[in-house]
C-alpha positions as CSV (number, residue, x, y, z in Angstrom):
1,M,49.9,30.6,25.4
2,N,51.9,31.6,22.3
3,I,55.6,31.5,21.3
4,F,56.1,35.0,22.8
5,D,55.1,33.7,26.2
6,I,57.7,30.9,26.0
7,L,60.7,32.7,24.5
8,G,60.1,36.3,25.6
9,P,60.7,39.4,23.6
10,V,63.6,40.2,21.2
11,M,65.3,43.0,23.1
12,V,68.4,45.0,23.9
13,G,69.3,44.8,27.6
14,P,69.6,42.3,30.5
15,S,66.0,42.0,31.7
16,S,62.6,41.6,30.0
17,S,60.9,43.3,33.0
18,H,63.3,46.1,33.6
19,T,64.4,46.8,30.0
20,A,62.0,45.5,27.4
21,G,58.9,46.3,29.5
22,A,60.3,49.7,30.4
23,V,60.9,50.5,26.7
24,R,57.3,49.6,26.0
25,I,56.0,51.8,28.8
26,G,57.9,54.8,27.4
27,Y,56.8,54.0,23.9
28,I,53.1,53.6,24.7
29,T,53.3,56.9,26.7
30,R,54.6,58.6,23.6
31,K,51.7,57.2,21.6
32,L,49.1,58.2,24.2
33,L,50.6,61.7,24.3
34,G,50.1,62.0,20.6
35,S,53.1,64.2,20.0
36,R,56.9,64.3,20.5
37,P,57.7,64.5,24.2
38,V,59.9,67.5,25.2
39,R,59.8,67.0,29.0
40,A,59.4,64.0,31.2
41,D,59.3,63.6,35.0
42,I,59.6,59.9,35.8
43,G,58.9,58.3,39.1
44,L,60.1,54.8,39.7
45,A,58.5,52.6,42.3
46,G,59.3,49.2,43.8
47,S,61.9,47.1,42.0
48,F,62.2,49.7,39.3
49,A,63.5,52.1,41.9
50,A,65.7,49.5,43.7
51,T,67.5,47.8,40.8
52,G,66.3,49.6,37.7
53,K,69.4,51.7,37.1
54,G,71.6,48.6,37.0
55,H,69.3,47.0,34.6
56,G,69.0,50.0,32.4
57,T,65.4,50.8,33.2
58,D,66.1,54.5,33.1
59,K,67.6,54.4,29.6
60,A,64.9,52.1,28.5
61,L,62.1,54.4,29.5
62,V,63.7,57.3,27.8
63,A,64.3,55.2,24.7
64,G,60.6,54.4,24.6
65,L,59.7,58.1,24.9
66,L,62.0,58.7,21.9
67,G,60.0,56.1,19.9
68,M,62.4,53.2,20.1
69,K,61.2,49.6,20.3
70,P,62.8,46.9,22.7
71,D,65.1,45.6,19.9
72,D,66.6,49.0,19.0
73,M,70.4,49.0,19.3
74,K,70.4,52.7,20.2
75,I,68.7,52.1,23.6
76,P,72.0,52.3,25.5
77,R,72.5,55.8,24.0
78,S,69.0,57.1,24.7
79,F,70.2,59.8,27.2
80,E,72.5,61.2,24.6
81,I,69.9,61.0,21.8
82,A,67.3,62.7,24.1
83,G,69.7,65.7,24.4
84,E,70.0,65.8,20.6
85,E,66.2,65.7,20.1
86,G,65.3,68.2,22.8
87,L,63.8,65.8,25.4
88,S,64.6,66.8,29.0
89,F,63.9,64.3,31.7
90,S,64.4,63.6,35.4
91,F,64.0,60.5,37.6
92,H,63.0,60.1,41.2
93,E,61.9,57.4,43.6
94,I,58.2,57.2,44.5
95,R,55.9,54.9,46.6
96,L,52.7,53.7,45.2
97,A,50.5,51.7,47.6
98,G,49.2,48.5,46.1
99,A,51.1,48.9,42.8
100,H,53.0,46.2,40.9
101,P,56.7,46.1,41.9
102,N,57.8,47.2,38.5
103,T,55.8,50.4,38.1
104,A,56.6,53.8,36.7
105,L,54.7,57.1,36.8
106,L,55.5,59.3,33.8
107,K,54.4,63.0,33.7
108,V,55.1,64.2,30.1
109,E,54.7,67.3,28.1
110,G,54.6,67.3,24.3
111,A,55.9,69.7,21.7
112,D,52.4,70.9,21.2
113,G,52.1,71.9,24.9
114,K,49.8,69.0,25.9
115,C,50.5,67.2,29.1
116,L,49.8,63.6,30.1
117,E,50.3,61.5,33.2
118,V,50.7,57.7,32.7
119,Q,51.1,55.0,35.4
120,A,52.2,51.7,34.0
121,S,53.7,48.4,35.1
122,S,56.0,45.9,33.5
123,L,54.5,42.4,34.1
124,G,57.4,40.3,32.8
125,G,58.3,38.9,29.5
126,G,58.2,42.4,28.0
127,R,54.4,42.7,28.7
128,I,53.1,45.9,30.2
129,M,49.8,47.2,31.7
130,V,48.8,50.9,31.7
131,N,47.1,51.3,35.1
132,Q,46.2,55.0,35.1
133,L,45.7,57.9,32.6
134,N,45.7,61.3,34.1
135,G,44.7,59.8,37.5
136,L,41.8,57.7,36.0
137,A,42.1,54.0,36.6
138,V,42.3,52.0,33.4
139,N,43.7,48.7,32.0
140,C,45.5,48.8,28.6
141,T,48.3,46.5,27.3
142,G,48.8,48.0,23.8
143,E,49.4,44.5,22.5
144,N,46.3,44.6,20.1
145,P,45.2,47.5,18.0
146,T,43.7,49.8,20.5
147,L,41.4,52.9,20.4
148,I,41.4,55.2,23.4
149,V,38.4,57.5,23.2
150,Y,38.2,60.5,25.5
151,H,34.6,61.7,25.7
152,Q,31.9,63.2,27.9
153,D,29.9,60.7,30.0
154,R,26.5,60.7,28.3
155,P,24.3,58.2,26.5
156,G,25.0,57.2,22.9
157,H,28.8,57.4,22.7
158,V,29.5,53.7,23.2
159,T,26.7,52.8,20.7
160,N,28.0,55.2,18.1
161,V,31.6,54.2,18.4
162,T,31.0,50.5,18.3
163,A,28.6,50.9,15.3
164,M,31.4,52.7,13.4
165,L,33.7,49.8,14.0
166,A,31.0,47.2,13.1
167,G,30.4,48.8,9.7
168,P,33.7,47.8,8.1
169,G,33.7,44.5,10.0
170,I,36.2,45.4,12.8
171,N,35.8,42.9,15.6
172,I,36.0,44.2,19.2
173,A,38.1,41.9,21.4
174,A,37.6,43.9,24.6
175,L,35.9,47.1,25.6
176,N,36.3,48.9,29.0
177,L,34.7,52.1,30.0
178,Y,36.0,54.4,32.8
179,R,34.6,57.7,34.1
180,E,35.7,60.3,36.6
181,K,32.1,61.0,37.7
182,K,28.6,60.9,36.4
183,G,28.3,63.2,33.5
184,G,32.0,64.1,33.6
185,D,35.1,63.0,31.7
186,A,35.1,59.4,30.5
187,V,37.5,57.1,28.6
188,M,36.6,54.2,26.4
189,I,39.4,51.7,25.7
190,I,38.7,49.3,22.9
191,E,40.9,46.5,21.8
192,V,40.2,45.2,18.3
193,D,41.3,42.4,16.0
194,Q,41.9,44.4,12.8
195,V,43.6,47.6,11.8
196,V,41.3,50.7,12.2
197,P,41.3,52.9,9.1
198,V,42.1,56.5,9.5
199,D,38.7,57.7,8.2
200,I,36.9,55.8,11.0
201,I,39.1,57.5,13.6
202,Q,38.3,60.9,11.9
203,R,34.6,60.2,12.0
204,M,34.8,59.4,15.7
205,E,36.7,62.6,16.5
206,A,34.0,64.6,14.6
207,R,31.2,63.4,16.9
208,D,29.9,65.9,19.4
209,G,31.1,65.1,22.9
210,I,34.1,63.1,21.8
211,R,37.2,65.1,22.7
212,K,40.1,63.0,21.5
213,V,40.8,59.6,19.9
214,I,44.2,58.0,20.2
215,Y,45.0,54.9,18.1
216,I,47.7,52.4,19.0
217,E,48.6,50.0,16.2
218,G,49.5,47.2,18.6
219,E,51.9,44.3,18.1
220,K,49.3,41.7,17.0
221,S,47.6,43.4,14.1
222,N,46.1,41.0,11.6
223,G,45.3,43.6,9.0
């Protein structure tokens, strides 16, 4: 347990689950998309759908998509700012069997035309968990520096990627591998203890069979 667990996040809004967590869900979705969102279809499930509007969940999610953090004083104006920045959005209620009560499903399109579907939950205290990426079940918090490596499911990719990290002394805190089917699309999610240099990410992206690498700096980087 650390001080964050005891005191909770510094935030704007009445609820760490419905506001701070929602901002982080929007923010990590923007990072995962890898470009400026221009369109977002947002489904709210469970408690998010029932009480989220009163707690500002809708404005918090949009704020995160705009790149705001939980302590940003502009969160209450996120709808207005979204209009200024060309982000169109819509909300609707959804039902997700077995999902955490505070869950959102975001279908977003970036300025570069790329689309992404993210399902994520707010766990309390401002903490979040990404549960699905484009329908593929994953687990990602974004608290630590994190690499998300999209690749083809074939031998050698895990070894090559981890070796690139080991070279400069980057320690792996957690590694999870997910695949759609044997030989199909796969995703590696690697949480590390240090910042990952840009040249390492570029080397990964240059490998045959690796389609895309997304890097999330995280909130606990030790440099």
